[in-house]
N, C-alpha and C positions, 0 to 999 in steps of 0.2 A: 589469327588462326591458331588452333590448338596444335602446338608443336610436337605432340606425341601421337597424333592421329594421321594416318595416310590420307592423301587426297587423290581421288580418281575423277577424271573428267574426259569426256569425249571432245577431241580437238579436230582440226580440219582433216588430218591424215592419220587417224587412229585413236587409240585410247591411251591417254597419258596418266601416269601415276607418280605422285611424289610420296616417297617413303622416308620417314625420319631415321636417322642413324642413332641407334640406342646408345652408342658409345661416345657420341659427340653432340653436345647441345647445339641446336640450330643448324644442324648439317642434314642435307637431304640428298637422296638418290632419285633422279628422274628417269623413268622408263617410258617408252612408247611401244605399245603392243608387246610388252614383255622384254624388249631389248633395251639394255642400259644406254642412256643418252648422255647424262651428265651427273656429276656429283659436285655439290657446292656446300661449303661451310661459310655461313653468313658472318660468323665472328672471326674466322681466320681464312680469308679468301686466297691466301698464298698456300694453303694446304690443298694439295692435289692428290686425289685418290686413284684416278685411272692412270694406267701406265702411259698411254699415248698422250694424255694431256701433260704429263710430266715432261715428255719429250718435246712437245711444243714449247713448254716453258724453258727448257734447256736452250732451244733455239733463240727465244726472246733474250735470255740472259747472255747468249754469245754475241748478239748483234747490238745490244744497248746496255751499257753499264747500269747497275741498279740506281734508281732515282733519276735516270735520264729519260725525259719524256720522248715518246715516239708516236707516230701516227700509224694506226693499224686498221685494216679493213677485214672484218670477220665475215666469212660467207658460211652461214649456218650459226644458229644462236644457242639452241638448247637452253640450259639454265644459266647461260652467260658466264661459265666458269673461267675461261681464259680472259675475257674482257675484265672480269673482277680481279683476276690475278695481276694483269698489266696495270690496272688503276692503282692497286695496292702497292706494287713494287716500283712503279714509275709514275708517281703522281704528276698530274698535268698532261698526261698523254691524251691525244684526241683519238677516239675510236668510233668507228661506224660498224654496226652489226646488221646484217641482212638475213632475215629468217622468213621463209615462205609460209609457215603455218601460223596464221593469225590467232587461232585458238590457243596454240601453245604459248605464243607471246603473251596473251591475256592472262593465262594461268601463271606464268613466271612473274609478270608484273604484279599480280595480286598477292601471290604467296611468297615470292622471293624478291622483294623490291630492291632496286639499286639505291645506293647512297645518292643523295641529291647532287653532290659535287664530284661524281665519278668521272665525268667527261665522256660518257658513253651515250651515243644516240642509236636507238633501235628502230629498224625499218621493216615493215612487212612487204617483201618483194621477192622476185625470183633472182637468184644469184647471177645468172648469165645476163639478164636484162640490166641489172644494176651495174655490172662491169662494163657493159656496152655504153652506158650513159655517164660513167664516172669521168671526172676530169683527168687529162693526161698528166702523168708524173705527180700524182696527188697523194701517194702513200708510201710508207717505208716497208710495210710488211702486209702481205695478204695471207690470211689463214683460212683455208677451205676445209670445213668439216661438215659436208653436206651429204646427207643420206636420205633417200626416199625409201622408207622402211629400213632395210639393212643393206641397201645398195647405193653406190654413188651414181647419180643420174648421168645418163650418156651425154647430155649437152654440156657437161663440165669436163669432158675428157678429150676434146679435139684440138687439132692444130689451130683452128680459127679461135677457139676459146683461149688457148695459150698466148696467141698474139695479142688478144684483147687484154689479158692479164699483164703482159709485158708493157703495153702502152700505159697502163694505170700506175705501174710501179715507178718510183723515182730511180735515177741512176744508182746502182748498187743495192737496190731493194731486193727483197726475197719473197718468193712464193712458196708456201708450205701447204701440202694437202694430205689429209688423212685418207688413205686408201685401205683396201682389204683384199687379200688374195692368198693363194697357196700354190705350191708347186703343181704344174711346171711354170707358173707365173706368166701365163699368157696375157692377162690384163695388165699386170705391173710392167711387163716388158714393153707393151705397146704404149703405156703411159710414159715410160722413160724415152722411148723413141720419139713420141709426140713432143714432149717438152724439150728434148734435145734438138729439135729442129728450130727452136726459138731462143733457147737459153744456152749460154756457153758452159755454165757450171751446173752440175747435177749431183745429188747425193740421196741416199735413202737411209732411214733409221728404222731398225726393227729388232725384235727379240731374236737372238741367234737361232732358236728352234724354228722360227718362221722362215728365216733366210735359208736354213738348211733343208727346207721343204718338209719338216716333220709335222706341221700343223697349219691350219688356216689362222690368219691373224692380221692385225693392223700393221701397216707400213707407212711411214711418213716419207713423202717425196718432197725434196727441196730443189728449187730452181732459182738461179740468179745469173745476171750478166757479170757480176763481180765475184772474185774468189770467196768461197765460204770458209769460215774458220773451222776447218775439219778437226784440227787438233783439240780445240776447246770443246767442240761437240762430242768428240770421242771420249775425252776425259769425263765430261759431265754424265754422259749416258752410261759409260762403263761403271761409274761410281754410284749409280742410282740403286735404290733398293730392288728395283726390277731391271737388271742390267740389259742394255741393248748394244747393238753394233752399228757402226756407221760404215756404209759402203760408198765409194766414190771412184772417179777416174776409171782406170782399167778394171777395177773390181766390179763395175756395173756391166761389163761385157757379157758375163754369164747370164745375167738377168734379162738383158735385151735380146741376146741371140740374134735371130733373123727377123725380129718383130718389125712391123711396118707402122708408121705413124697413123693415128686415127684422124679421119676427116669427118666433118659434120654429117655427111651423107651415110657413113657407116658406123657412127658412134653407137655404142651399146653400154648399158649400165654395167657396173662391176658384178662379178659373179655372186650368185646367191650363196650365202654362208651355209655350211652344213648345219643340221639341227643341233642346237645347243651351243654353237660357236660363241655367241654373245649373250645367250639367255641367262636368266637367273632362276634360282629355285624358289 
């Protein structure tokens, strides 16, 4: 493909566009219906442009030393930014990627191919159905970055889903989800209450302005049965070019408030972002 020309294609759930980065050779921004989905540098897969992907990477770095292989299940694929990062920094890792948009997968495979030895298997499937069928205690880390348009699907927000996630994780494994919300954090509060019914350890990572309720934005929810390395996460996220804050323990009480856990029968997608929240010019 011509690496200086944007690619636009109708996929299963919208219109996808790959736009080259004029400042970095072989680097691309993926959008779907105008909303940024992924940024990937094929020559430097450890280069992460989006703030929230850097925070996922900080989590990976805190649970597995560099060049130590891990097993990761990615729910949501996009341009496979985090699978590429993990393969580059921890060679030999075994990774499964589940993406529901077959057309998007075809576009990424054609235009942004994976290295043959990456150890990444990509599957076209629904994330909840894949979790339900996955072997017990089969992975170290589950990364959920699933959006239908710009909203997290409701069927990935319930206690029943959290229990299924817990079954698939190995002892000490970690679940990490990219969510989006703003004050008064009705959605985030219910997600914390939901995962708190299943997991003993919870934390969130977000930009301070988001946690203070000043704007809508991404929030990473972390859940585990084992203690999270909060100190390492706090150091890494605070030192990032886009600093973030880690909230955990009693610090989560304000976010949870009186929120009730979500059940399958009343699950709803995450709130609709305000106009321009994740758009590009």
